[in-house]
N, C-alpha and C positions, 0 to 999 in steps of 0.2 A: 313814161308819163312824168311830167314835172309837177311842182306844187300848184301852179295855176290850173292845170288841166284836172288834177285831182279835186281841187276846190270847186271847179265848175260842175263836175259830175255830182259832187257831194251836195251842192246847192239844189239839185233836182229832188232831193229826198226831203221835201217839205210839202205840207198840205196845200200851200199856195201854188206850187209849181207841179203838182201831182199829175203826171201823164203816164204813169205806170199802168200796164194793162192786165198783167197776170202774176199771181203768186202761187207757188207750189211748194210742197214740203213732205218730208218723211220723218216720222218719229221712230228712233231706233233704240233698242235696249242695249244694256252693257254687254249682253251675250250675242250681239250682232243680229238680233231678230227685228224685223219690221213690225212695229206695233200698229201703226196706221200711216196712211198717206192722204194727201188732199191736194186739190188744184182748183182754183176759182178766180173769177175776175176780181182784180184788186180794187176797182172802183166801188164794188158793192160792200166793202168792209165798213164797219162802223168807224167813226172818226178816231175814237180812242185806240182801236186796234191798228188803224193806219199809222197813228203816231208811234205806237210801240214798235211796229215793224220798221219804220223809218229810223228809229233810234238804233235798232240792231244793225241795219245795213250801213248807216253812217259810221258806225264803229269800224266796219271793215275798210273804211277809207281814211282811217285816223292813224296817227303815229308818224314816225320819221321815215322819209324815203331812204331806202338803203338799209333800214334797220327793221321796222315793222312792215313797211310797204316795199315790196321788191318787184322791180320790172324784170320780166323774164321773156326770153325769146324762144319760140318753138323751133326745134331742129327741123330741117327740111323734110325728113322722112315721116314726121308726125302729121304732115299735111296731105300725105297720100291716103288713098282709101283704106279705112280700117285704123288709121292713126289717131292719136289722142286729140290733136288739134282738129282733125277732120270731124271727129265725133262731136266735139264741143261746138263746132261751126254748125253742124246739122241741128243740134239742140237749140242753138240761138235762132236759126232760121225757122224753126218750128214755133217760135214764140211761146214755148212751154205748153203747147196744146197737144203734143203727141205723148200719150200716156206710156207707150212702149219705150220711147226714148227716155222719158223721166225715170221709169223703173230701172232701165239699164244704167242710167247715171247713178241712181241710189245704190245699186248693187256694186258699182265700181268704187264708190266712196266707202261703203261698208267693208269691202274686201281689203282696202289698203289703210283704213283709219282705225287705229286701236286706242281704246280708252276704257277706263274702269267704271264709267258711268253712262247713264242714258244721255242721248243727245238728239238734237233736231237739225236736219238738213233743210235749209231754206233757199229757194230760188225766186228771184224777182226780175221781171222783164220790162224793158222800156224802149220806146221809140222816141229819141230826143231830137226835136227839131232845132238843130244848132243855129243860133242867130248869127248873122254876119257881123263883122266888126269894121269900124272905120280905121283909117291909117293911124289914128292916135288911140287905138285900142278901146273905143267906145262901142258897146253892143248896140246893134240896130235890131230891135225886137220884132220889127215888121218885115225884116229881110232875112229869110232863112238861107243859109249857105249849103246845108246838107242835112241828112237824117242819119243819126248815129243809133243803130240798133244794138242792144247789148243786154246781158243779164248779169246779175250779181249772185254770188253764192255765199252763204254764211253757215258755219257749223257751230251750233250753240250747245253747251252743256244744259241738261235739264235735271235740276236737283229738287229734293224735298225742301219745302220751306222750314225754317227753324221753329221749334215749339215756342208758343207764346200765349199770353192771356189777351183776349180781345173783349171789347165792350159791346154789350147788347143793349141798344137804346130802348127796345121794347120792354125788357125786364129791368133796365137800369142797373145792370150788374155785370161783373166780369166773369168770363168763362174760358175754359181751355179752347184755343183755336185749333180747328182741324188742320193738319198738315196737308199741303197739296203740292203738286209738281209745278215748278216755276222755271221758265226759260231764262237763262242767264245771258250775259253779253257774249258774243262769239269768240271762240278760240282761234278760228281760222276762217278764211274767206278768199274770194278772188273776183275780179272784174274781167269779163271777156265779151268782145275783143277789147284791147286797150284803146284809149282815147289819146292818140298822138297827133300833135299839130291840129287839134280840134277836128280830127277825122277818125273814122274807124280803121283800126290797124289789127287785122286778123292774125298777124304774125307774132304778136306780143300779147302778154297777159299781165295784169297787175295782181300780185299775190299778197295776202295779208296774214300775219301771224301775231297774235297777242304777245306771245313769248318770243322775243327776238333771238333767243338761244335754242329754242326748240321749234325748228321749222318744218318738222314732220316730212322728212325726205321721202318716205314711202308714198305719201300723197302727191308730192310734186313729181316724183319719178313715174309712178304707175298711172295716176289719174290724169296728170297734165303732160307728162312726157318731157318736162323741162329740166335742164341741169341748173339747180339753184346755186347761187354764189355762196361764199362762206358767210356764216352768221356774223353779226356785228362784233361779238366777242372774239370769234376766231380770226376776223380780219385784224383786230387790234393785236392779237397774239402773233399773227403772221408778220405784221409790220415790225413789232418789237424784235422778233427772231431774226428777220432780215437785217435790221440795223446792228444788232449785237454780233451776229456771225460775220457780217461784212466788215465791220470796223475792228473786231477782235481786240487786240491790246490798245488800239487807238480809240476805243469807245470811251472817251474822256467826258468829264462833266461839261466842259466848254463846247465840245463837239455836239453833244446831245442838246444842250441849251440852244446852240445855233440852229440846229435842226428844228427844234420846237418853234423858235422865232420865225423861221422861214414858213412853216406850216400855218402859223398864226397870220402871217402876212397874206398868204393865199386865201385864207378864210375871210380876212377883212376885205380884200379886194372883191370877193364874191358878194359880201354884204353891201359894199358900196355900189356895186353894179346892179344890186337888187335882182340877181338872177334867180329864176324859179327852179333852175336845174341844180340838183345836188352835185357837189364837186367830187370828182373821183381822181384817184392817182393810179396811173399805169406804170409799167416797169421803167420806161424812159424817164418819167417824171421823178420817180423815187431815186433813180440813178443820179439825176441832176441835183436833186436836193442833198443827197449825201456828199457829192463832190463839192458843192457850194459850202457845205458845213465843215469841210476840212478833211474828208476822206482822201487818202492817197491813191495813186495808180495801183500800188501793190494791194491796198485794201479792196479795190474794185475788181480785181482779177477774177474772183469767183462770184461776183455779184449776180450775174445772170442765172447761174445754177441755183444759188441760194434763193433767189426770188421765185423762180419757177417751181422749186420744191415746196415752197411754203404758200405761195399765192396763186400758182398756176402760170402757164406760159403766157396766156393772154388775160390773166386775172387782173381785175381792178379793185382797188381798195377805196372805200368811201372815206373822204377826209374826216367827216363827222365821227366816224367809227374809230379812227386811229389817233385822234388828238382830243385831249380834254379841253372843251371850250370854256369851262368855268374855273379851272385852276391849273397851276403849275405846281407839281408835287415832287418833293425830294424825300425819299424814304430810306431810313436806316433801321437796323433791328430795334433801336431804342428811341429814335426820334423821327417824327414826320414834320416836314416844313411845307406849308401850303401858302402860295401867294397868287395874286391875280395873274392870269395867263399873259397879260401884256406888261407885267412888271418883273420879268425874269432878271432884270438888271439889279434887283434888290438882293439877289443871292449870288455870292461870289465864293470861289474856291481859293484859299490862301494857305501858305505854309506858315504856321505860327509855332515858335519854339520847337521846330523840327517835325511838327505833326500837320497832316492835312486837315484843314478845318473849313467848314462852311460858315461864312460871315454874313450877317444881316445887319444893316444900319438900323439904329433905334430912332424912331420918330419922337415927336413931343408927347404923344399919347400912348403910353404903355400900360396894359392891364394884365394882371396875373390873377386868374380865377375871379375876374370881375373887379378886382381891387386895383386902383390906379397907383402905380409905384413911381418913385422919384428916380431921376437919372443918377448914375454913379458919377461922383465928382472926382477927377484925378487927384490922387494924394490922399483920398479917404477910402478906407476899406481896401478892396482889391485894386490892383493896378489896372487902369483902363487901357485898352488896346487902341 
């Protein structure tokens, strides 16, 4: 799914477009015991409750694609009878009306999800009447192209509210407020089936994790049966390792700066094209980028092995995860230099008095700890370079 498709489904989670038919849930203790379960028609909820549930499920469609939101494909064997995808498909087709399937789903989640606190498993079902679109991408609300049946899952921590004083209008005084159990925003969630090309795609699922570095592999492996890609942080580490090990002694300041500029160019082209799809880098793309940045044929001899060991043979790295979009940073043990990512030309490497130095031109406005300082005039004080 891309940004436009995620946004389209997210827009359904409003009281104005509410076509959801059923909600179900299971409240679980930290000791993995079911405290209670429920299942009811969504349309019968009070408006305030509806709004709160929408807020929770909208959260499972938030964040960056490739970081918090991850598209995953089901292996073929999971679609066979008894497989993880086949089970989720039966649950979707039941429209959350089959209590036995719901209990089995809750048991699967409880078995593979470990946390030190109480939590709530929520499921929400919808039949979305997908409107057609004109050639210039304008929705035709009175012309449906298909029906997209899906459900969302959210796993939310349930914590005791903080102790506090509350005002009692009847007594016109403040008293200690009783602590109660409050449902927090979800830690994890998913959308099944995926909404690809504005159609149902039962071969893919959209997975959400609040913490992009803790993707809960047990849940994705046992409950979903999908091989999850590297987390955002691990993708960045993999890319850095591939660059350092491939270039070796040729991993110079200029080569890395050239590589950064090339990545920035790809990122800018994607922005200019207004593409809803996140940009990913495969092995061949990274190879080309390194060669264009100055890597020699000798450097590239072991590239394939290095890439596969760190990113996987068919692994893809999301561009947003491997490059800083907000800054270009040069770090030494004592000094860190940060400039705008599109102004790497401001930082140069030069030999001065026999030493390698990083040189930055000084502009008209220089401040030190918020104090504007004057330029150094040649012949006064230190010798200007």
